[in-house]
C-alpha distance (Angstrom), angle and dihedral (degrees) to the residues before:
residue distance angle dihedral
M1 . . .
T2 3.82 . .
T3 3.81 123.6 .
E4 3.81 89.2 -106.5
E5 3.81 92.1 51.6
E6 3.81 91.1 48.4
L7 3.81 88.8 53.2
I8 3.80 91.7 51.7
Q9 3.81 91.2 48.7
R10 3.84 91.8 48.7
Y11 3.82 90.6 49.9
F12 3.82 94.6 51.4
D13 3.81 92.3 43.6
A14 3.83 89.5 52.5
F15 3.82 91.8 44.6
N16 3.80 92.3 53.3
R17 3.83 90.3 49.8
H18 3.84 89.0 47.7
D19 3.80 85.3 -125.5
I20 3.81 103.5 163.1
E21 3.82 93.7 -175.1
G22 3.79 90.9 50.6
I23 3.81 91.4 48.7
M24 3.79 93.2 48.2
A25 3.82 90.5 49.3
C26 3.82 87.3 63.7
F27 3.81 93.8 59.0
H28 3.78 128.7 81.6
G29 3.82 121.2 -123.9
S30 3.82 97.2 -79.2
P31 3.81 108.3 36.3
A32 3.79 126.0 178.3
M33 3.79 129.3 -168.9
V34 3.77 140.7 172.2
G35 3.80 112.6 -126.4
T36 3.79 127.2 -141.4
D37 3.80 87.1 -94.7
G38 3.83 90.8 60.6
Q39 3.82 94.2 -111.2
R40 3.81 120.9 133.6
H41 3.81 116.9 -124.5
E42 3.80 121.1 -165.5
G43 3.80 133.3 -169.9
R44 3.78 131.7 31.4
D45 3.81 95.8 -83.4
E46 3.81 94.7 49.7
V47 3.79 93.8 44.5
R48 3.82 91.8 48.1
K49 3.82 91.5 49.6
R50 3.78 91.1 49.2
Y51 3.81 93.2 53.3
E52 3.82 90.2 46.9
S53 3.80 90.4 50.1
E54 3.80 95.3 47.0
F55 3.80 93.3 46.7
A56 3.82 88.8 51.3
L57 3.82 91.1 49.9
M58 3.82 93.3 48.2
P59 3.81 109.0 25.2
D60 3.81 92.1 175.7
C61 3.82 96.7 49.5
R62 3.76 119.2 133.3
C63 3.79 140.0 158.8
D64 3.77 124.0 -132.2
L65 3.79 105.9 -148.2
R66 3.81 104.8 -133.9
L67 3.80 102.7 177.8
F68 3.76 138.8 -15.5
T69 3.74 140.9 171.1
G70 3.76 137.0 173.0
N71 3.76 142.9 170.2
S72 3.82 140.5 152.2
G73 3.80 94.0 25.3
R74 3.81 95.8 -50.9
A75 3.78 130.8 98.8
V76 3.78 142.9 170.3
A77 3.80 131.2 -164.1
E78 3.77 136.9 -177.8
S79 3.77 123.3 -160.8
L80 3.79 140.1 170.8
F81 3.81 112.7 -125.8
H82 3.82 122.0 -148.2
G83 3.79 128.3 -176.9
T84 3.80 145.1 136.9
R85 3.78 126.1 -137.1
P86 3.83 101.0 -140.1
L87 3.82 96.8 -155.4
S88 3.79 94.5 53.9
G89 3.80 98.3 25.4
R90 3.80 86.8 -135.1
V91 3.77 113.2 151.8
T92 3.77 112.6 -138.6
S93 3.75 120.6 -156.5
G94 3.77 133.8 157.9
R95 3.75 148.3 134.6
L96 3.76 118.4 -91.3
S97 3.76 126.1 -163.6
A98 3.76 125.2 -172.2
S99 3.72 135.2 175.1
R100 3.74 134.7 -178.0
G101 3.75 128.4 -162.4
G102 3.77 128.5 -160.1
G103 3.77 121.4 24.1
T104 3.76 128.7 12.5
G105 3.79 96.4 -86.2
A106 3.78 89.4 -120.2
P107 3.80 118.4 141.8
E108 3.76 115.8 -82.0
């Protein structure tokens, strides 16, 4: 497994444990993400808060890693997201794809 693939595996393992510290350890110094609401969140504090918020909203959420590959500082992953919003009882499910170019994404 390449360094990039190991990083992807560590991220999804941490995500499925709802391990915020483990997730954040997979990001570089200035992360950005798009939340389930479609809003962009930038910086370590914002990204951390967003994960905390989304895990609180869907305590059973998880991602099944479907495929991933990476090499030479680039990687791509596809996963299937599952979760239930307890207040509405709405089951959320969908395919997620992510890619990252340049660098491994590991902390600086």
